Structures are given as structure tokens and as C-alpha cells.
mmCIF file of the N, C-alpha and C atoms, coordinates in Angstrom:
data_MODEL
# 
_entry.id   MODEL 
# 
loop_
_atom_site.group_PDB 
_atom_site.id 
_atom_site.type_symbol 
_atom_site.label_atom_id 
_atom_site.label_alt_id 
_atom_site.label_comp_id 
_atom_site.label_asym_id 
_atom_site.label_entity_id 
_atom_site.label_seq_id 
_atom_site.pdbx_PDB_ins_code 
_atom_site.Cartn_x 
_atom_site.Cartn_y 
_atom_site.Cartn_z 
_atom_site.occupancy 
_atom_site.B_iso_or_equiv 
_atom_site.pdbx_formal_charge 
_atom_site.auth_seq_id 
_atom_site.auth_comp_id 
_atom_site.auth_asym_id 
_atom_site.auth_atom_id 
_atom_site.pdbx_PDB_model_num 
ATOM 1   N N  . MET A 1 1  ? 36.201 -71.180 -55.598 1.00 0.00 ? 1  MET A N  1 
ATOM 2   C CA . MET A 1 1  ? 35.081 -70.355 -55.966 1.00 0.00 ? 1  MET A CA 1 
ATOM 3   C C  . MET A 1 1  ? 34.628 -69.539 -54.750 1.00 0.00 ? 1  MET A C  1 
ATOM 4   N N  . GLN A 1 2  ? 34.347 -68.280 -54.970 1.00 0.00 ? 2  GLN A N  1 
ATOM 5   C CA . GLN A 1 2  ? 33.925 -67.415 -53.874 1.00 0.00 ? 2  GLN A CA 1 
ATOM 6   C C  . GLN A 1 2  ? 32.409 -67.402 -53.737 1.00 0.00 ? 2  GLN A C  1 
ATOM 7   N N  . SER A 1 3  ? 31.969 -67.500 -52.495 1.00 0.00 ? 3  SER A N  1 
ATOM 8   C CA . SER A 1 3  ? 30.541 -67.393 -52.211 1.00 0.00 ? 3  SER A CA 1 
ATOM 9   C C  . SER A 1 3  ? 30.259 -65.996 -51.680 1.00 0.00 ? 3  SER A C  1 
ATOM 10  N N  . LEU A 1 4  ? 28.990 -65.636 -51.625 1.00 0.00 ? 4  LEU A N  1 
ATOM 11  C CA . LEU A 1 4  ? 28.619 -64.341 -51.067 1.00 0.00 ? 4  LEU A CA 1 
ATOM 12  C C  . LEU A 1 4  ? 29.081 -64.224 -49.613 1.00 0.00 ? 4  LEU A C  1 
ATOM 13  N N  . ARG A 1 5  ? 29.036 -65.326 -48.881 1.00 0.00 ? 5  ARG A N  1 
ATOM 14  C CA . ARG A 1 5  ? 29.495 -65.331 -47.485 1.00 0.00 ? 5  ARG A CA 1 
ATOM 15  C C  . ARG A 1 5  ? 30.960 -64.874 -47.388 1.00 0.00 ? 5  ARG A C  1 
ATOM 16  N N  . ASP A 1 6  ? 31.778 -65.245 -48.358 1.00 0.00 ? 6  ASP A N  1 
ATOM 17  C CA . ASP A 1 6  ? 33.205 -64.892 -48.348 1.00 0.00 ? 6  ASP A CA 1 
ATOM 18  C C  . ASP A 1 6  ? 33.434 -63.386 -48.463 1.00 0.00 ? 6  ASP A C  1 
ATOM 19  N N  . LEU A 1 7  ? 32.458 -62.647 -48.967 1.00 0.00 ? 7  LEU A N  1 
ATOM 20  C CA . LEU A 1 7  ? 32.627 -61.217 -49.216 1.00 0.00 ? 7  LEU A CA 1 
ATOM 21  C C  . LEU A 1 7  ? 32.214 -60.334 -48.043 1.00 0.00 ? 7  LEU A C  1 
ATOM 22  N N  . ILE A 1 8  ? 31.448 -60.864 -47.105 1.00 0.00 ? 8  ILE A N  1 
ATOM 23  C CA . ILE A 1 8  ? 30.815 -60.060 -46.063 1.00 0.00 ? 8  ILE A CA 1 
ATOM 24  C C  . ILE A 1 8  ? 31.780 -59.146 -45.316 1.00 0.00 ? 8  ILE A C  1 
ATOM 25  N N  . ASP A 1 9  ? 32.881 -59.641 -44.844 1.00 0.00 ? 9  ASP A N  1 
ATOM 26  C CA . ASP A 1 9  ? 33.733 -58.884 -43.922 1.00 0.00 ? 9  ASP A CA 1 
ATOM 27  C C  . ASP A 1 9  ? 34.692 -57.892 -44.559 1.00 0.00 ? 9  ASP A C  1 
ATOM 28  N N  . SER A 1 10 ? 35.164 -58.148 -45.764 1.00 0.00 ? 10 SER A N  1 
ATOM 29  C CA . SER A 1 10 ? 36.263 -57.329 -46.270 1.00 0.00 ? 10 SER A CA 1 
ATOM 30  C C  . SER A 1 10 ? 36.150 -56.889 -47.723 1.00 0.00 ? 10 SER A C  1 
ATOM 31  N N  . PHE A 1 11 ? 35.030 -57.175 -48.374 1.00 0.00 ? 11 PHE A N  1 
ATOM 32  C CA . PHE A 1 11 ? 34.941 -56.900 -49.807 1.00 0.00 ? 11 PHE A CA 1 
ATOM 33  C C  . PHE A 1 11 ? 33.658 -56.148 -50.167 1.00 0.00 ? 11 PHE A C  1 
ATOM 34  N N  . ASN A 1 12 ? 33.741 -55.353 -51.216 1.00 0.00 ? 12 ASN A N  1 
ATOM 35  C CA . ASN A 1 12 ? 32.575 -54.755 -51.859 1.00 0.00 ? 12 ASN A CA 1 
ATOM 36  C C  . ASN A 1 12 ? 32.399 -55.438 -53.200 1.00 0.00 ? 12 ASN A C  1 
ATOM 37  N N  . LEU A 1 13 ? 31.166 -55.512 -53.653 1.00 0.00 ? 13 LEU A N  1 
ATOM 38  C CA . LEU A 1 13 ? 30.849 -56.142 -54.926 1.00 0.00 ? 13 LEU A CA 1 
ATOM 39  C C  . LEU A 1 13 ? 30.186 -55.101 -55.822 1.00 0.00 ? 13 LEU A C  1 
ATOM 40  N N  . TYR A 1 14 ? 30.727 -54.918 -57.026 1.00 0.00 ? 14 TYR A N  1 
ATOM 41  C CA . TYR A 1 14 ? 30.211 -53.932 -57.971 1.00 0.00 ? 14 TYR A CA 1 
ATOM 42  C C  . TYR A 1 14 ? 29.765 -54.626 -59.248 1.00 0.00 ? 14 TYR A C  1 
ATOM 43  N N  . ALA A 1 15 ? 28.623 -54.188 -59.772 1.00 0.00 ? 15 ALA A N  1 
ATOM 44  C CA . ALA A 1 15 ? 28.175 -54.600 -61.102 1.00 0.00 ? 15 ALA A CA 1 
ATOM 45  C C  . ALA A 1 15 ? 28.493 -53.440 -62.036 1.00 0.00 ? 15 ALA A C  1 
ATOM 46  N N  . VAL A 1 16 ? 29.078 -53.754 -63.184 1.00 0.00 ? 16 VAL A N  1 
ATOM 47  C CA . VAL A 1 16 ? 29.497 -52.719 -64.125 1.00 0.00 ? 16 VAL A CA 1 
ATOM 48  C C  . VAL A 1 16 ? 28.850 -52.981 -65.484 1.00 0.00 ? 16 VAL A C  1 
ATOM 49  N N  . CYS A 1 17 ? 28.206 -51.940 -66.032 1.00 0.00 ? 17 CYS A N  1 
ATOM 50  C CA . CYS A 1 17 ? 27.611 -52.037 -67.370 1.00 0.00 ? 17 CYS A CA 1 
ATOM 51  C C  . CYS A 1 17 ? 28.582 -51.409 -68.363 1.00 0.00 ? 17 CYS A C  1 
ATOM 52  N N  . GLU A 1 18 ? 29.116 -52.219 -69.235 1.00 0.00 ? 18 GLU A N  1 
ATOM 53  C CA . GLU A 1 18 ? 30.048 -51.716 -70.242 1.00 0.00 ? 18 GLU A CA 1 
ATOM 54  C C  . GLU A 1 18 ? 29.332 -50.849 -71.278 1.00 0.00 ? 18 GLU A C  1 
ATOM 55  N N  . ALA A 1 19 ? 28.050 -51.124 -71.537 1.00 0.00 ? 19 ALA A N  1 
ATOM 56  C CA . ALA A 1 19 ? 27.314 -50.385 -72.560 1.00 0.00 ? 19 ALA A CA 1 
ATOM 57  C C  . ALA A 1 19 ? 27.128 -48.915 -72.201 1.00 0.00 ? 19 ALA A C  1 
ATOM 58  N N  . CYS A 1 20 ? 26.723 -48.631 -70.960 1.00 0.00 ? 20 CYS A N  1 
ATOM 59  C CA . CYS A 1 20 ? 26.453 -47.234 -70.585 1.00 0.00 ? 20 CYS A CA 1 
ATOM 60  C C  . CYS A 1 20 ? 27.435 -46.700 -69.531 1.00 0.00 ? 20 CYS A C  1 
ATOM 61  N N  . GLN A 1 21 ? 28.427 -47.506 -69.188 1.00 0.00 ? 21 GLN A N  1 
ATOM 62  C CA . GLN A 1 21 ? 29.487 -47.113 -68.259 1.00 0.00 ? 21 GLN A CA 1 
ATOM 63  C C  . GLN A 1 21 ? 28.984 -46.877 -66.835 1.00 0.00 ? 21 GLN A C  1 
ATOM 64  N N  . ARG A 1 22 ? 27.862 -47.451 -66.477 1.00 0.00 ? 22 ARG A N  1 
ATOM 65  C CA . ARG A 1 22 ? 27.316 -47.313 -65.125 1.00 0.00 ? 22 ARG A CA 1 
ATOM 66  C C  . ARG A 1 22 ? 27.912 -48.389 -64.233 1.00 0.00 ? 22 ARG A C  1 
ATOM 67  N N  . GLN A 1 23 ? 28.186 -48.032 -62.988 1.00 0.00 ? 23 GLN A N  1 
ATOM 68  C CA . GLN A 1 23 ? 28.629 -49.027 -62.017 1.00 0.00 ? 23 GLN A CA 1 
ATOM 69  C C  . GLN A 1 23 ? 27.825 -48.832 -60.743 1.00 0.00 ? 23 GLN A C  1 
ATOM 70  N N  . THR A 1 24 ? 27.501 -49.944 -60.101 1.00 0.00 ? 24 THR A N  1 
ATOM 71  C CA . THR A 1 24 ? 26.683 -49.917 -58.904 1.00 0.00 ? 24 THR A CA 1 
ATOM 72  C C  . THR A 1 24 ? 27.272 -50.849 -57.864 1.00 0.00 ? 24 THR A C  1 
ATOM 73  N N  . LYS A 1 25 ? 27.386 -50.349 -56.646 1.00 0.00 ? 25 LYS A N  1 
ATOM 74  C CA . LYS A 1 25 ? 27.807 -51.187 -55.525 1.00 0.00 ? 25 LYS A CA 1 
ATOM 75  C C  . LYS A 1 25 ? 26.600 -52.013 -55.107 1.00 0.00 ? 25 LYS A C  1 
ATOM 76  N N  . LEU A 1 26 ? 26.762 -53.328 -55.082 1.00 0.00 ? 26 LEU A N  1 
ATOM 77  C CA . LEU A 1 26 ? 25.680 -54.225 -54.708 1.00 0.00 ? 26 LEU A CA 1 
ATOM 78  C C  . LEU A 1 26 ? 25.675 -54.447 -53.198 1.00 0.00 ? 26 LEU A C  1 
ATOM 79  N N  . ASN A 1 27 ? 24.499 -54.593 -52.638 1.00 0.00 ? 27 ASN A N  1 
ATOM 80  C CA . ASN A 1 27 ? 24.356 -54.833 -51.208 1.00 0.00 ? 27 ASN A CA 1 
ATOM 81  C C  . ASN A 1 27 ? 24.465 -56.340 -50.962 1.00 0.00 ? 27 ASN A C  1 
ATOM 82  N N  . VAL A 1 28 ? 25.604 -56.773 -50.450 1.00 0.00 ? 28 VAL A N  1 
ATOM 83  C CA . VAL A 1 28 ? 25.868 -58.202 -50.265 1.00 0.00 ? 28 VAL A CA 1 
ATOM 84  C C  . VAL A 1 28 ? 24.897 -58.812 -49.258 1.00 0.00 ? 28 VAL A C  1 
ATOM 85  N N  . GLN A 1 29 ? 24.555 -58.080 -48.204 1.00 0.00 ? 29 GLN A N  1 
ATOM 86  C CA . GLN A 1 29 ? 23.604 -58.604 -47.205 1.00 0.00 ? 29 GLN A CA 1 
ATOM 87  C C  . GLN A 1 29 ? 22.246 -58.896 -47.847 1.00 0.00 ? 29 GLN A C  1 
ATOM 88  N N  . LYS A 1 30 ? 21.759 -58.001 -48.695 1.00 0.00 ? 30 LYS A N  1 
ATOM 89  C CA . LYS A 1 30 ? 20.478 -58.218 -49.381 1.00 0.00 ? 30 LYS A CA 1 
ATOM 90  C C  . LYS A 1 30 ? 20.563 -59.398 -50.345 1.00 0.00 ? 30 LYS A C  1 
ATOM 91  N N  . LEU A 1 31 ? 21.698 -59.509 -51.030 1.00 0.00 ? 31 LEU A N  1 
ATOM 92  C CA . LEU A 1 31 ? 21.884 -60.636 -51.942 1.00 0.00 ? 31 LEU A CA 1 
ATOM 93  C C  . LEU A 1 31 ? 21.857 -61.957 -51.181 1.00 0.00 ? 31 LEU A C  1 
ATOM 94  N N  . ILE A 1 32 ? 22.475 -61.978 -50.007 1.00 0.00 ? 32 ILE A N  1 
ATOM 95  C CA . ILE A 1 32 ? 22.475 -63.197 -49.186 1.00 0.00 ? 32 ILE A CA 1 
ATOM 96  C C  . ILE A 1 32 ? 21.054 -63.554 -48.770 1.00 0.00 ? 32 ILE A C  1 
ATOM 97  N N  . LYS A 1 33 ? 20.260 -62.555 -48.357 1.00 0.00 ? 33 LYS A N  1 
ATOM 98  C CA . LYS A 1 33 ? 18.870 -62.826 -47.962 1.00 0.00 ? 33 LYS A CA 1 
ATOM 99  C C  . LYS A 1 33 ? 18.060 -63.368 -49.137 1.00 0.00 ? 33 LYS A C  1 
ATOM 100 N N  . HIS A 1 34 ? 18.332 -62.846 -50.324 1.00 0.00 ? 34 HIS A N  1 
ATOM 101 C CA . HIS A 1 34 ? 17.565 -63.234 -51.511 1.00 0.00 ? 34 HIS A CA 1 
ATOM 102 C C  . HIS A 1 34 ? 18.057 -64.545 -52.133 1.00 0.00 ? 34 HIS A C  1 
ATOM 103 N N  . LEU A 1 35 ? 19.376 -64.714 -52.215 1.00 0.00 ? 35 LEU A N  1 
ATOM 104 C CA . LEU A 1 35 ? 19.955 -65.848 -52.942 1.00 0.00 ? 35 LEU A CA 1 
ATOM 105 C C  . LEU A 1 35 ? 20.570 -66.923 -52.052 1.00 0.00 ? 35 LEU A C  1 
ATOM 106 N N  . GLY A 1 36 ? 20.909 -66.557 -50.807 1.00 0.00 ? 36 GLY A N  1 
ATOM 107 C CA . GLY A 1 36 ? 21.569 -67.497 -49.903 1.00 0.00 ? 36 GLY A CA 1 
ATOM 108 C C  . GLY A 1 36 ? 23.062 -67.233 -49.812 1.00 0.00 ? 36 GLY A C  1 
ATOM 109 N N  . ALA A 1 37 ? 23.614 -67.452 -48.636 1.00 0.00 ? 37 ALA A N  1 
ATOM 110 C CA . ALA A 1 37 ? 25.017 -67.137 -48.357 1.00 0.00 ? 37 ALA A CA 1 
ATOM 111 C C  . ALA A 1 37 ? 26.000 -67.982 -49.156 1.00 0.00 ? 37 ALA A C  1 
ATOM 112 N N  . GLU A 1 38 ? 25.593 -69.165 -49.543 1.00 0.00 ? 38 GLU A N  1 
ATOM 113 C CA . GLU A 1 38 ? 26.502 -70.067 -50.264 1.00 0.00 ? 38 GLU A CA 1 
ATOM 114 C C  . GLU A 1 38 ? 26.461 -69.877 -51.777 1.00 0.00 ? 38 GLU A C  1 
ATOM 115 N N  . THR A 1 39 ? 25.688 -68.918 -52.251 1.00 0.00 ? 39 THR A N  1 
ATOM 116 C CA . THR A 1 39 ? 25.617 -68.655 -53.697 1.00 0.00 ? 39 THR A CA 1 
ATOM 117 C C  . THR A 1 39 ? 26.994 -68.261 -54.211 1.00 0.00 ? 39 THR A C  1 
ATOM 118 N N  . GLN A 1 40 ? 27.438 -68.926 -55.243 1.00 0.00 ? 40 GLN A N  1 
ATOM 119 C CA . GLN A 1 40 ? 28.725 -68.638 -55.846 1.00 0.00 ? 40 GLN A CA 1 
ATOM 120 C C  . GLN A 1 40 ? 28.631 -67.352 -56.666 1.00 0.00 ? 40 GLN A C  1 
ATOM 121 N N  . VAL A 1 41 ? 29.574 -66.452 -56.462 1.00 0.00 ? 41 VAL A N  1 
ATOM 122 C CA . VAL A 1 41 ? 29.556 -65.155 -57.124 1.00 0.00 ? 41 VAL A CA 1 
ATOM 123 C C  . VAL A 1 41 ? 29.526 -65.321 -58.643 1.00 0.00 ? 41 VAL A C  1 
ATOM 124 N N  . HIS A 1 42 ? 30.282 -66.245 -59.188 1.00 0.00 ? 42 HIS A N  1 
ATOM 125 C CA . HIS A 1 42 ? 30.328 -66.401 -60.650 1.00 0.00 ? 42 HIS A CA 1 
ATOM 126 C C  . HIS A 1 42 ? 28.973 -66.811 -61.236 1.00 0.00 ? 42 HIS A C  1 
ATOM 127 N N  . ARG A 1 43 ? 28.123 -67.442 -60.451 1.00 0.00 ? 43 ARG A N  1 
ATOM 128 C CA . ARG A 1 43 ? 26.796 -67.852 -60.934 1.00 0.00 ? 43 ARG A CA 1 
ATOM 129 C C  . ARG A 1 43 ? 25.836 -66.666 -61.041 1.00 0.00 ? 43 ARG A C  1 
ATOM 130 N N  . MET A 1 44 ? 26.138 -65.575 -60.366 1.00 0.00 ? 44 MET A N  1 
ATOM 131 C CA . MET A 1 44 ? 25.286 -64.381 -60.413 1.00 0.00 ? 44 MET A CA 1 
ATOM 132 C C  . MET A 1 44 ? 25.471 -63.608 -61.713 1.00 0.00 ? 44 MET A C  1 
ATOM 133 N N  . ARG A 1 45 ? 26.597 -63.780 -62.369 1.00 0.00 ? 45 ARG A N  1 
ATOM 134 C CA . ARG A 1 45 ? 26.921 -62.988 -63.561 1.00 0.00 ? 45 ARG A CA 1 
ATOM 135 C C  . ARG A 1 45 ? 25.818 -63.010 -64.622 1.00 0.00 ? 45 ARG A C  1 
ATOM 136 N N  . SER A 1 46 ? 25.255 -64.172 -64.883 1.00 0.00 ? 46 SER A N  1 
ATOM 137 C CA . SER A 1 46 ? 24.249 -64.295 -65.949 1.00 0.00 ? 46 SER A CA 1 
ATOM 138 C C  . SER A 1 46 ? 22.906 -63.665 -65.574 1.00 0.00 ? 46 SER A C  1 
ATOM 139 N N  . LYS A 1 47 ? 22.732 -63.288 -64.316 1.00 0.00 ? 47 LYS A N  1 
ATOM 140 C CA . LYS A 1 47 ? 21.470 -62.708 -63.852 1.00 0.00 ? 47 LYS A CA 1 
ATOM 141 C C  . LYS A 1 47 ? 21.481 -61.181 -63.859 1.00 0.00 ? 47 LYS A C  1 
ATOM 142 N N  . LEU A 1 48 ? 22.621 -60.570 -64.155 1.00 0.00 ? 48 LEU A N  1 
ATOM 143 C CA . LEU A 1 48 ? 22.745 -59.117 -64.067 1.00 0.00 ? 48 LEU A CA 1 
ATOM 144 C C  . LEU A 1 48 ? 22.162 -58.417 -65.289 1.00 0.00 ? 48 LEU A C  1 
ATOM 145 N N  . ARG A 1 49 ? 21.422 -57.334 -65.015 1.00 0.00 ? 49 ARG A N  1 
ATOM 146 C CA . ARG A 1 49 ? 20.887 -56.486 -66.073 1.00 0.00 ? 49 ARG A CA 1 
ATOM 147 C C  . ARG A 1 49 ? 20.971 -55.043 -65.578 1.00 0.00 ? 49 ARG A C  1 
ATOM 148 N N  . CYS A 1 50 ? 21.452 -54.151 -66.420 1.00 0.00 ? 50 CYS A N  1 
ATOM 149 C CA . CYS A 1 50 ? 21.577 -52.743 -66.073 1.00 0.00 ? 50 CYS A CA 1 
ATOM 150 C C  . CYS A 1 50 ? 20.188 -52.127 -65.916 1.00 0.00 ? 50 CYS A C  1 
ATOM 151 N N  . ARG A 1 51 ? 19.962 -51.421 -64.823 1.00 0.00 ? 51 ARG A N  1 
ATOM 152 C CA . ARG A 1 51 ? 18.667 -50.776 -64.576 1.00 0.00 ? 51 ARG A CA 1 
ATOM 153 C C  . ARG A 1 51 ? 18.480 -49.514 -65.412 1.00 0.00 ? 51 ARG A C  1 
ATOM 154 N N  . VAL A 1 52 ? 19.552 -48.986 -65.967 1.00 0.00 ? 52 VAL A N  1 
ATOM 155 C CA . VAL A 1 52 ? 19.446 -47.768 -66.766 1.00 0.00 ? 52 VAL A CA 1 
ATOM 156 C C  . VAL A 1 52 ? 19.183 -48.086 -68.234 1.00 0.00 ? 52 VAL A C  1 
ATOM 157 N N  . CYS A 1 53 ? 20.036 -48.897 -68.849 1.00 0.00 ? 53 CYS A N  1 
ATOM 158 C CA . CYS A 1 53 ? 19.900 -49.152 -70.290 1.00 0.00 ? 53 CYS A CA 1 
ATOM 159 C C  . CYS A 1 53 ? 19.305 -50.518 -70.613 1.00 0.00 ? 53 CYS A C  1 
ATOM 160 N N  . GLY A 1 54 ? 19.158 -51.395 -69.620 1.00 0.00 ? 54 GLY A N  1 
ATOM 161 C CA . GLY A 1 54 ? 18.541 -52.695 -69.839 1.00 0.00 ? 54 GLY A CA 1 
ATOM 162 C C  . GLY A 1 54 ? 19.457 -53.763 -70.412 1.00 0.00 ? 54 GLY A C  1 
ATOM 163 N N  . THR A 1 55 ? 20.718 -53.439 -70.633 1.00 0.00 ? 55 THR A N  1 
ATOM 164 C CA . THR A 1 55 ? 21.670 -54.383 -71.209 1.00 0.00 ? 55 THR A CA 1 
ATOM 165 C C  . THR A 1 55 ? 22.046 -55.450 -70.184 1.00 0.00 ? 55 THR A C  1 
ATOM 166 N N  . ARG A 1 56 ? 22.119 -56.692 -70.650 1.00 0.00 ? 56 ARG A N  1 
ATOM 167 C CA . ARG A 1 56 ? 22.646 -57.758 -69.788 1.00 0.00 ? 56 ARG A CA 1 
ATOM 168 C C  . ARG A 1 56 ? 24.153 -57.573 -69.700 1.00 0.00 ? 56 ARG A C  1 
ATOM 169 N N  . THR A 1 57 ? 24.658 -57.679 -68.494 1.00 0.00 ? 57 THR A N  1 
ATOM 170 C CA . THR A 1 57 ? 26.094 -57.546 -68.288 1.00 0.00 ? 57 THR A CA 1 
ATOM 171 C C  . THR A 1 57 ? 26.570 -58.673 -67.397 1.00 0.00 ? 57 THR A C  1 
ATOM 172 N N  . GLU A 1 58 ? 27.774 -59.123 -67.592 1.00 0.00 ? 58 GLU A N  1 
ATOM 173 C CA . GLU A 1 58 ? 28.335 -60.161 -66.728 1.00 0.00 ? 58 GLU A CA 1 
ATOM 174 C C  . GLU A 1 58 ? 29.551 -59.631 -65.984 1.00 0.00 ? 58 GLU A C  1 
ATOM 175 N N  . ASP A 1 59 ? 29.717 -58.333 -65.970 1.00 0.00 ? 59 ASP A N  1 
ATOM 176 C CA . ASP A 1 59 ? 30.901 -57.727 -65.374 1.00 0.00 ? 59 ASP A CA 1 
ATOM 177 C C  . ASP A 1 59 ? 30.682 -57.448 -63.890 1.00 0.00 ? 59 ASP A C  1 
ATOM 178 N N  . LEU A 1 60 ? 31.238 -58.296 -63.041 1.00 0.00 ? 60 LEU A N  1 
ATOM 179 C CA . LEU A 1 60 ? 31.223 -58.115 -61.593 1.00 0.00 ? 60 LEU A CA 1 
ATOM 180 C C  . LEU A 1 60 ? 32.636 -57.842 -61.128 1.00 0.00 ? 60 LEU A C  1 
ATOM 181 N N  . ARG A 1 61 ? 32.791 -56.897 -60.236 1.00 0.00 ? 61 ARG A N  1 
ATOM 182 C CA . ARG A 1 61 ? 34.110 -56.578 -59.684 1.00 0.00 ? 61 ARG A CA 1 
ATOM 183 C C  . ARG A 1 61 ? 34.068 -56.763 -58.182 1.00 0.00 ? 61 ARG A C  1 
ATOM 184 N N  . ILE A 1 62 ? 35.002 -57.532 -57.664 1.00 0.00 ? 62 ILE A N  1 
ATOM 185 C CA . ILE A 1 62 ? 35.133 -57.746 -56.234 1.00 0.00 ? 62 ILE A CA 1 
ATOM 186 C C  . ILE A 1 62 ? 36.315 -56.904 -55.775 1.00 0.00 ? 62 ILE A C  1 
ATOM 187 N N  . VAL A 1 63 ? 36.067 -56.012 -54.816 1.00 0.00 ? 63 VAL A N  1 
ATOM 188 C CA . VAL A 1 63 ? 37.088 -55.064 -54.384 1.00 0.00 ? 63 VAL A CA 1 
ATOM 189 C C  . VAL A 1 63 ? 37.361 -55.250 -52.900 1.00 0.00 ? 63 VAL A C  1 
ATOM 190 N N  . TYR A 1 64 ? 38.614 -55.500 -52.567 1.00 0.00 ? 64 TYR A N  1 
ATOM 191 C CA . TYR A 1 64 ? 39.009 -55.613 -51.161 1.00 0.00 ? 64 TYR A CA 1 
ATOM 192 C C  . TYR A 1 64 ? 39.031 -54.228 -50.530 1.00 0.00 ? 64 TYR A C  1 
ATOM 193 N N  . VAL A 1 65 ? 38.332 -54.070 -49.406 1.00 0.00 ? 65 VAL A N  1 
ATOM 194 C CA . VAL A 1 65 ? 38.308 -52.782 -48.708 1.00 0.00 ? 65 VAL A CA 1 
ATOM 195 C C  . VAL A 1 65 ? 38.810 -52.885 -47.277 1.00 0.00 ? 65 VAL A C  1 
ATOM 196 N N  . GLY A 1 66 ? 39.151 -54.047 -46.817 1.00 0.00 ? 66 GLY A N  1 
ATOM 197 C CA . GLY A 1 66 ? 39.674 -54.222 -45.465 1.00 0.00 ? 66 GLY A CA 1 
ATOM 198 C C  . GLY A 1 66 ? 38.600 -54.685 -44.490 1.00 0.00 ? 66 GLY A C  1 
ATOM 199 N N  . GLN A 1 67 ? 39.023 -54.915 -43.266 1.00 0.00 ? 67 GLN A N  1 
ATOM 200 C CA . GLN A 1 67 ? 38.112 -55.344 -42.210 1.00 0.00 ? 67 GLN A CA 1 
ATOM 201 C C  . GLN A 1 67 ? 37.136 -54.241 -41.844 1.00 0.00 ? 67 GLN A C  1 
ATOM 202 N N  . LYS A 1 68 ? 35.979 -54.588 -41.311 1.00 0.00 ? 68 LYS A N  1 
ATOM 203 C CA . LYS A 1 68 ? 34.931 -53.625 -41.009 1.00 0.00 ? 68 LYS A CA 1 
ATOM 204 C C  . LYS A 1 68 ? 35.394 -52.470 -40.132 1.00 0.00 ? 68 LYS A C  1 
ATOM 205 N N  . ASP A 1 69 ? 36.185 -52.727 -39.127 1.00 0.00 ? 69 ASP A N  1 
ATOM 206 C CA . ASP A 1 69 ? 36.625 -51.652 -38.234 1.00 0.00 ? 69 ASP A CA 1 
ATOM 207 C C  . ASP A 1 69 ? 37.803 -50.860 -38.800 1.00 0.00 ? 69 ASP A C  1 
ATOM 208 N N  . GLN A 1 70 ? 38.341 -51.297 -39.949 1.00 0.00 ? 70 GLN A N  1 
ATOM 209 C CA . GLN A 1 70 ? 39.469 -50.611 -40.571 1.00 0.00 ? 70 GLN A CA 1 
ATOM 210 C C  . GLN A 1 70 ? 39.258 -50.462 -42.077 1.00 0.00 ? 70 GLN A C  1 
ATOM 211 N N  . GLU A 1 71 ? 38.017 -50.227 -42.491 1.00 0.00 ? 71 GLU A N  1 
ATOM 212 C CA . GLU A 1 71 ? 37.709 -50.165 -43.918 1.00 0.00 ? 71 GLU A CA 1 
ATOM 213 C C  . GLU A 1 71 ? 38.444 -49.040 -44.626 1.00 0.00 ? 71 GLU A C  1 
ATOM 214 N N  . ALA A 1 72 ? 38.949 -49.372 -45.773 1.00 0.00 ? 72 ALA A N  1 
ATOM 215 C CA . ALA A 1 72 ? 39.581 -48.362 -46.633 1.00 0.00 ? 72 ALA A CA 1 
ATOM 216 C C  . ALA A 1 72 ? 38.485 -47.654 -47.420 1.00 0.00 ? 72 ALA A C  1 
ATOM 217 N N  . ILE A 1 73 ? 38.694 -46.404 -47.720 1.00 0.00 ? 73 ILE A N  1 
ATOM 218 C CA . ILE A 1 73 ? 37.741 -45.673 -48.538 1.00 0.00 ? 73 ILE A CA 1 
ATOM 219 C C  . ILE A 1 73 ? 38.087 -45.985 -49.986 1.00 0.00 ? 73 ILE A C  1 
ATOM 220 N N  . PHE A 1 74 ? 37.083 -46.463 -50.704 1.00 0.00 ? 74 PHE A N  1 
ATOM 221 C CA . PHE A 1 74 ? 37.323 -46.850 -52.092 1.00 0.00 ? 74 PHE A CA 1 
ATOM 222 C C  . PHE A 1 74 ? 36.154 -46.405 -52.951 1.00 0.00 ? 74 PHE A C  1 
ATOM 223 N N  . GLN A 1 75 ? 36.459 -45.839 -54.094 1.00 0.00 ? 75 GLN A N  1 
ATOM 224 C CA . GLN A 1 75 ? 35.439 -45.514 -55.075 1.00 0.00 ? 75 GLN A CA 1 
ATOM 225 C C  . GLN A 1 75 ? 35.960 -46.011 -56.407 1.00 0.00 ? 75 GLN A C  1 
ATOM 226 N N  . TYR A 1 76 ? 35.203 -46.899 -57.024 1.00 0.00 ? 76 TYR A N  1 
ATOM 227 C CA . TYR A 1 76 ? 35.614 -47.457 -58.306 1.00 0.00 ? 76 TYR A CA 1 
ATOM 228 C C  . TYR A 1 76 ? 35.413 -46.399 -59.383 1.00 0.00 ? 76 TYR A C  1 
ATOM 229 N N  . ARG A 1 77 ? 36.447 -46.106 -60.124 1.00 0.00 ? 77 ARG A N  1 
ATOM 230 C CA . ARG A 1 77 ? 36.360 -45.133 -61.227 1.00 0.00 ? 77 ARG A CA 1 
ATOM 231 C C  . ARG A 1 77 ? 36.847 -45.773 -62.496 1.00 0.00 ? 77 ARG A C  1 
ATOM 232 N N  . ARG A 1 78 ? 36.291 -45.350 -63.586 1.00 0.00 ? 78 ARG A N  1 
ATOM 233 C CA . ARG A 1 78 ? 36.655 -45.881 -64.906 1.00 0.00 ? 78 ARG A CA 1 
ATOM 234 C C  . ARG A 1 78 ? 37.726 -45.021 -65.518 1.00 0.00 ? 78 ARG A C  1 
# 
């Protein structure tokens, strides 16, 4: 199981709303401050709600972007 701590160095975390097709890159550092570094990513799924349409969504995408000094440019597209 992946924790938020596991994502810090090389991953981006996106919440995706299937209802309105909105996707948002989540700030992992802020999530760690709010929820704790050991929070399991899969446990966050039930807490997600789209800020645009209000739909509950459980769609989280973890995207590898590389090490901080060698980050790949990535934009999630549908």
C-alpha cells in the first residue's frame, strides 16, 4: 500500500471527476500536513468530492514524473 510519504519525491497525484471530466493535481505536501505522511492513498478515495459539480469521486491517479532534479513534464489529458 502506498502512503503519501511514498509520493513526495517522484510522483504527482491527480483527482479525476468522471461526471464533469475535471482533473486536478493535488498538493501532496498539503495533504501530508492535513492528513499525515503515513496516510494510505487508497483511504483518501472515499473523501474526494469534485469542487465544480459536487459529485463524489474515487478516481485517483498516481503519475510517475521522475526525481525532483530531473522531473519530466507531464500533463494528464483525457
